[in-house]
Every structure is written in structure tokens, then in C-alpha cells.
Steps between C-alpha positions, in 0.01 A plus 500: 500500500265793438297665776194352336649150514604547864142596595361192319745270669427667840130441444549123450761475776294670771188282441457245771161343492453443122865519380500154339184569319610838376835364387314233304275755335806709420660208320181452291488874419871512401445207263286724285578800280404741785759738649527513882470852635427663841194721540262572793729348755518156326587307182312593194539306169481701179491465130623799312383799711179316616446351842385138451530312830605532861563283802414577859483339840153501666391374843339203328781410255707620208326656209568538128302791353420618149448863425253431216369185658139555385622463145646160559288197385546317836431143376597355841264739686774597742505880467336712779457869558731635772226710647133587445595823310756333264400560142810382305735314726466127580716269710564146587591404861723210609546341834785251412785449255340163405192699389713727277695204357171326411377806321828609333387410143168690545686798657733513195193498269339785692822699494542434125139611441566825712814569289303452173241742629763763544653429163161541341440829688185384667352734756247451778194705417375659825139577521456853641347445834374794701541409857285679757667746729435422863297776665791585732727574201219705331459708811882548543541607142215744527672658802847515346533636139872430481447132592217475251713646218795266592275200519342574161849563348614142597527238226182276475691204643618702808152624562364152471749364745412769758123449449531133547715546810260753654195302422631171628472623856184399664461786749464866418759584764757282327419644151551844641830411662624346173409813310686717750805274492529507123405877450864607498600241231195607289595867530858402385343326200610167612326160484484250791819313369709805403788590715 
């Protein structure tokens, strides 16, 4: 067994609350042409070199996610955005094995469509969206030229993640604390999810 396979098995073995649901989703995923891989601390299902779907355990249930979910036709109306800032990803949440079994045929259709999107080379077209800089960040960048240069050198996606995280705080004090906390990572050229 490869290290990747061991990590995948460990993921499914350690799950307690939604183990049966995740195992049921895994069976559906493995019945398709997708390849099971391990990325971002969990199972990821790929076609060729492209990430197509993932499973994850949430507080409210087990989730099946689609990396290019916005491109899926969603005839059942079951896809939801994982967060308010999600532009491409869509997911389906489950609270029981019975719910998954009832939707198995629909899930296979969604997975087949997601694979076909990859085969066709379809891409999600992102609209360039200029997010406002919170005033605390503007002031901090004005005081620190190195931080400003490092922030501007980040990829657009990394800058966007930081801007969303900083702006989500309701209080100025919290926004400032978040900026200070992440300044070393920004100076190192890292995004919020980079190690």
C-alpha cells in the first residue's frame, strides 16, 4: 500500500460522526471513472490531472463537493456554495446513509457530468472583481513598504483570500490583529492555506 493510499484509508478510518455517510459516498465515487487521491488533508477524486470532486466531514453532515460545480447543470437543485466567497466550488451535504442511497442515481449523473466537463476542457470564467482594501490594511501597507511589495506580489487568489479574511472581521481591532498575524506569511510570499 502506498503512502497516499495509507493516508486515504486513515482519513476514512478516523472519522467517527459521519463515517457511514462518507463510506457510502466513497463507494459512489469509486464506481465512476474517477481516481482516488489524497490532497489537502483528505480524499480528492481526479480525472487525468484535474481535481473533480472531494468528500469531507462537516459539523452538519458529510459533503460531496465539485471543484467546477458552477458549471454543472444541477437539475435536482441540490448544489450549494460552501461559503459566501465561493465562486467555482459547489457541494451537496448529507445527514444520513439513506439520503445518499436515495440520491445515488442523481449523484452518478452529477459525477458523470463533472467528468465530461473535464474531458471537454471546460474552465470556470472568473470575473475580475476588485475587492476593497480595509482601511487598516491600507494604513499598514502605507507604513511598511516591504509588506506592501510582498502583498502586491501575491497571486490574485491569495490576495483575494487575505482581503476576504481581513474584511470579514466586524471590528477594526480584529481586522488589525488579523493583518498582524498574517504579515509574516505575506512577507514569505505565502497564502493563507500554504504551509
